[in-house]
N, C-alpha and C positions, 0 to 999 in steps of 0.2 A: 501489186498492193497499192495506192497511190497513197501519196505522205498525207498526213492529216496536222494542220497549221492549226494550233490553236490559242492563238494570241488573241483573239476578241474575246472568248470565252474568260481568260485569266485576266481581261483588260477590264472586261464587264465586272467580273467578280471584284476587283479590286476599286473600282469606281463606285460602285455597292458598299464597300466597308467604308468608304470617306465620306460618302455623301450620309450616311448613317450616323458617321461621328463627327457631322457638321457642328459646330459650338463645343468641342472640348476643347480643352486646353495646349498649348504649345504642341507637340509631337503627336498627341492623341490624335490629333483632327489633320496632321497633316503627310505625315510615316506611315507608308502602309502595315509594317509588323505592328511600332505602337496601336496603330487606330483599330488594328485586329485586337488583340488586347482589350481594348478597352470596350470595345463594341462587344465580345462575347462577356465581360463582366457586366455592363451596363444589359443586356438581355438575361442573364443570371439574375439582378436587382430586381428587374420591371417582371421575373416571374415571383421575386421573395415576395414585394410589396403589392402583387395582385390579391395575393392569400391575406397579408397584414389590412389592407382594405375592406377587405371585409372582416376582418377582426376588429377593426377601429370601430366600422359603423356598429357591428353588434354593442360592443361594449359602451358606445353611445346611445342605444335603446334603452339600455339597461340604465344607465345614470340616469336618463332622463324617466322611465319607469321610477325608479329609485324615488326620487325627491319627489315626484304626483305623489306616491301613496305616500309617503311621511304624512304629508301635509294632512294627510287623514287618521295617520296614527297607527298604521299598519309598514311592517317590513316589507320591502321589496320578495324577499324567499318564500314568505308568509302567502303573498298576493300570488304569485305564479303556483304555489302549492294548492293555494283555494281554486284556482282556475284549471288548472289539472283536474282537481278532485271533483269540481262541479262541471267538469265536460264545455270550459269556454274554447274554442278553438279560434283564439286570436292571437297571432305571433308579437315579439316583441316590436318589431317594425310598425303594427300597426298600432298597437297600442300606447309607443312613444309618439306616434303621430297625434294619435287622440288626446294623450296630454298635456299635448303643444298645442294644437290648436283650436278642438272643445274641450275644454276642463270640466263642462257640465255630464257630457257624454261617458265620461271617464271617470269619474266622481258616481254616475248610473251603473256602470261595469263594476266599478269598486262595493258599492253597495251591495250591489246583485251577490257577488262573491262573498261578502261578508255575513250576508242573510244566509245564504246556504250552506253555513259553519253545520 
């Protein structure tokens, strides 16, 4: 059986790790061991923050809807409750965009929901 030399594979893996940690401070971008740890931690943060990004976006939509509904004397939770009761199938993202860009359309939806009580 022939001898397998895997120097190129290891070098490629190390080069990839160092490439990923480019821009990190001190040894984290120069030395393989610390660069590998830094890379693993960065990937973990990336995974968590992809979920946090969605959480923050939803929070922003709720804040925008709440501020828009309070202008017309109704709270956010009551508004969402009435939307569900009247079977209006608009999500928070669309409602927030309407509140921001087309306040008159948002007001029409709000009046429709209030009348539907």
